[in-house]
N, C-alpha and C positions, 0 to 999 in steps of 0.2 A: 611672536611674529618672526623673529630672527631664525628660530628653529624651522619654521615653515619654509622660509626662503632657502635655508640650507638644504632642507629635504628636497625642495624643487630643483635646485642646482644639481644635487646628486642624481636625482631621477633623470634629468636631462642628459647628464654625462653618460649614464648607463645606457639610455635609449639611443644616444648618438653612436655609442660604441657598437651596440647591437645592429644599428642600421648600417654602419660601415661594414660589418661582417656579412650582412645580408646582401649588400650591393656588390661587394668584391667577388669576382668570379672564382669558383672553385674548380677542382679537376686538374688533371695533369696537362701542362702546357707543352706544345710542340717545340722542341729544341733542335738545333742543328745536329748535335751528337746523337740524339734519339732517332731522328729521321735517317741519318746515315747508317746507324746500327740496324735500323729496320730494313733498309735496302740490302745491306750485306747479308742479313739473316734470310731474307726472301730468296736471294740468289743461291745461298747455301742449301735452303730447303728445296729449291727447284733442281738441285743437282747438276748445275751447269758444267759443261766439259770444255776444257781449254783446247784451243787449236794452235796456240802460239808456240814458236820456238821448238818445233817438233824434233830438231836435231839434238836437243838437250833434255828430252823427256826421260823421266825415271821409268822403270818397268811398271810401276803402279799407274802412272799417267797413260802409258801406252795401252795397258790393259783396259783402263776405263774408257779411252777413246774407242777401242775396238768393240767393246760391249755395246756402247751407245750406237755406233754405226750399224752393227749387226741388228740391233733392235729396230732401227729405222728401216733398214732393208727389208726386214720381215714384215713390218707394218705396211709397207708399200708394195711388197712382193716384186721387188726389182733390185738388181745389183747396184744401180746408180740412181738412188732416190733423190728427190728434191729435199734439201735440208735448210733449216733456218739457222742463221748465225747472227749473234749480236755483233754488228759491224762497226760500232763506234762507242763513244763514251755514254754511260748512263748519266743523264743530267737530272738535277733536282731543283725545284723552285719552292721556297716556303713563303707563305704570305699570312698575315694576320692583322686584325684590328681589334681594338678594345675601347669602348666608350662607356662612361659612367656618369650618371646624373642623379640628383636627389634634392629633396627640399624638406624643411620641417617648420613647424610653427609652435609657439608656446603661448598658452593662455593660463591665467591664474585667477583663482577665486579665494576668498578668505578660508574656505573649507579645504580645498585641495587643488593642486596644480594639474593642468592637463597638457599633454604633449602629443603632437601628431607629427608623423614623419612619413616620407615616401621616397622610394628610390628605384632606379632601374639600371640594369647593366646589360651590355651586349658584347659578346665576344665572338669573333669569327676566325677560324684558322683553316688553312688549306695547304695541301702538298701536291705538287704536280711532278710527274716523272716523264722523262723523255728517253725513249730507247730506240736506237736505229737498228732495224733488223733486215738482213739480206737473205733472200731465198734464191737458191740456185742448185743445180745438180751437185751431188757429192764430188764428182770429178773436177768441178770448177773451184772447189774450196781452197786449194793451195794458192791459186792466183788471187782470189778475193782476199785472203788473209795477208798476202804479201802487199797488195795494194793498200789495205788498211794500215799496215805498219809504215809504209812509205809516206802516208799522209801525216803520221805522227812525226816522222823523222826528216821532214823537208829541210830543216835547218842543217842537220848533219850532212845530208846529201849535197848541200850547197857549199860545203867547206872545201879545203884544198884537196889535191888529188889523193894524198895518202889516206885521209879520213874518209873521203867519199869511197875509195876503193875498199877499205876495210868494212865499212858499213854495208856496201853493196854485196860484198862477199858473204857477210853474215846473213843478210836477208835472203840471198839465193840459197844458202845452205839450209835455212829453215824451210824455205819453199820446197826445195828438192826432197828433203826428208819427209815432209807432209805428203807430197805428191807420190812418193814411193809407197808410203803407208796406205794411202787411198787406193792406189792401183792394185795393191795386194788384196785389199778388202773387196774391191769390185770384181776382180777376176776370180777370187777364191770363194765368192758367195755361193752357198748351196741352200736351196729352199728347205731341204730336210733338216737343217740345223736350227730352224727357227723356234722349235719348241723350247729350247734352252735359253732363249734371248731374254735379257733384262729389260725393264721398262725404259723407254727412250727419254732423254733429257735434252736441254738446249745446249748449243755450242756457244762459246764466247772466246774472243781474242783478248790478249792482254799485252801490256808493254813489258819490255825487258825488265826483270826484277820485280814484276807485279805478281 
């Protein structure tokens, strides 16, 4: 009899362990680092082109901007096309819930123990992205980008005269450099050069040092 009870206890323990495995959700869970890495990877795959701090562009950045503008000009058949620009921060919201429930019952006869168990598990996860996109003529891009940066730097622009002057000078330098670049592309556009244009990509602004 003692051996039968011992066997029953062992069976119960094994079945409970199996039920726990069955109820516990499997699969890869959404984590903040994974979600952030996914967004960064998506932006990289989209080939976004920066429009920030044009006065400090490298030759590679300048060439990439030029190729993208020329592709959009050719796609719209105009020197001053309407372009879309990511005009603010890309925001992300993660949400998830997990509920688990289960029950079991034990019955024993002199011949053999019986065990019944049941369980259920529900898991929900979600990811929401928010992207602010501005559409305007290419010629308006310098003013739009400067306005976006001013929104970030309100605190600096509210400091003493020296800081405010330095930051305003920097913003205007970036705006003027981008405006000069855009003017050259608008006035220099020729429909005959469209055959060599690369596929167009999205434009995006960034903070200093980003």
